[in-house]
C-alpha positions as CSV (number, residue, x, y, z in Angstrom):
1,M,70.2,82.0,73.1
2,L,69.9,85.0,75.4
3,C,71.5,87.5,72.8
4,S,69.0,85.9,70.5
5,A,66.2,87.3,73.0
6,I,67.7,90.0,74.3
7,K,67.6,91.4,70.1
8,A,64.0,90.0,69.7
9,L,63.0,92.5,72.8
10,S,65.2,95.9,71.8
11,A,63.7,98.4,70.1
12,P,64.0,99.7,66.2
13,A,66.7,102.0,67.9
14,I,69.9,101.3,68.7
15,S,70.4,98.6,71.5
16,V,73.9,98.5,73.8
17,A,72.4,95.4,75.1
18,S,71.7,94.3,71.5
19,I,75.3,95.2,70.1
20,D,77.0,94.1,73.5
21,C,75.1,90.9,74.4
22,E,78.3,88.4,73.5
23,R,81.2,91.0,74.2
24,I,80.2,92.0,77.6
25,P,80.2,88.0,79.4
26,N,82.9,87.1,77.0
27,A,85.1,90.5,79.1
28,A,83.6,89.3,82.2
29,A,84.4,85.6,81.6
30,E,87.9,86.8,81.1
31,A,88.0,89.0,84.0
32,L,87.5,86.0,86.3
33,T,90.9,84.5,85.3
34,F,93.0,87.2,86.7
35,A,94.0,87.2,90.0
36,P,92.8,89.7,92.2
37,L,95.2,92.7,92.8
38,T,95.2,92.7,96.8
39,I,97.3,95.9,98.7
40,T,99.2,92.9,100.0
41,A,100.6,92.7,96.5
42,F,102.6,95.7,97.0
43,H,104.9,96.3,98.9
44,A,105.9,99.6,100.7
45,E,109.9,100.9,99.8
46,H,110.3,102.3,102.9
47,S,108.2,100.0,105.2
48,P,110.6,97.7,107.2
49,G,107.5,95.3,108.3
50,G,105.8,92.7,106.2
51,P,102.9,92.9,103.7
52,N,100.3,93.0,106.2
53,D,102.2,96.2,108.3
54,F,100.3,99.5,107.6
55,H,103.1,102.2,106.8
56,S,101.9,105.4,105.9
57,N,104.5,108.6,105.0
58,A,103.6,111.2,107.6
59,D,101.7,114.2,105.8
60,Y,104.2,116.7,107.0
61,G,107.2,114.6,107.0
62,W,110.8,115.5,105.6
63,P,113.9,113.1,104.6
64,D,116.2,113.8,107.8
65,P,119.4,115.6,105.7
66,S,121.8,114.5,108.3
67,K,120.8,110.6,107.4
68,P,122.5,109.0,104.2
69,N,119.6,107.3,103.1
70,G,116.8,110.2,104.4
71,L,115.2,107.9,107.1
72,P,113.7,108.0,109.5
73,Y,111.4,111.5,108.3
74,V,111.8,114.1,110.6
75,Q,108.0,116.0,111.8
76,R,107.7,119.0,110.8
77,D,104.3,120.0,111.4
78,G,102.6,123.0,110.6
79,E,105.4,124.1,108.5
């Protein structure tokens, strides 16, 4: 119904609305079935905390060569 109204109002030139009037609502309906992507869905590899803890690698942090797993990072700010 909406598509026929859009097509009737469209000028003779190519109209994206008239071409995509069925594809766009179908794609939107499909997108609504997807689970939302949240920041808590991704676990920070080096964070010892839970999903709600903030973790950021230091801007000038380097793995500590004296530690076998490279943690904690050594601060080398400005180097």
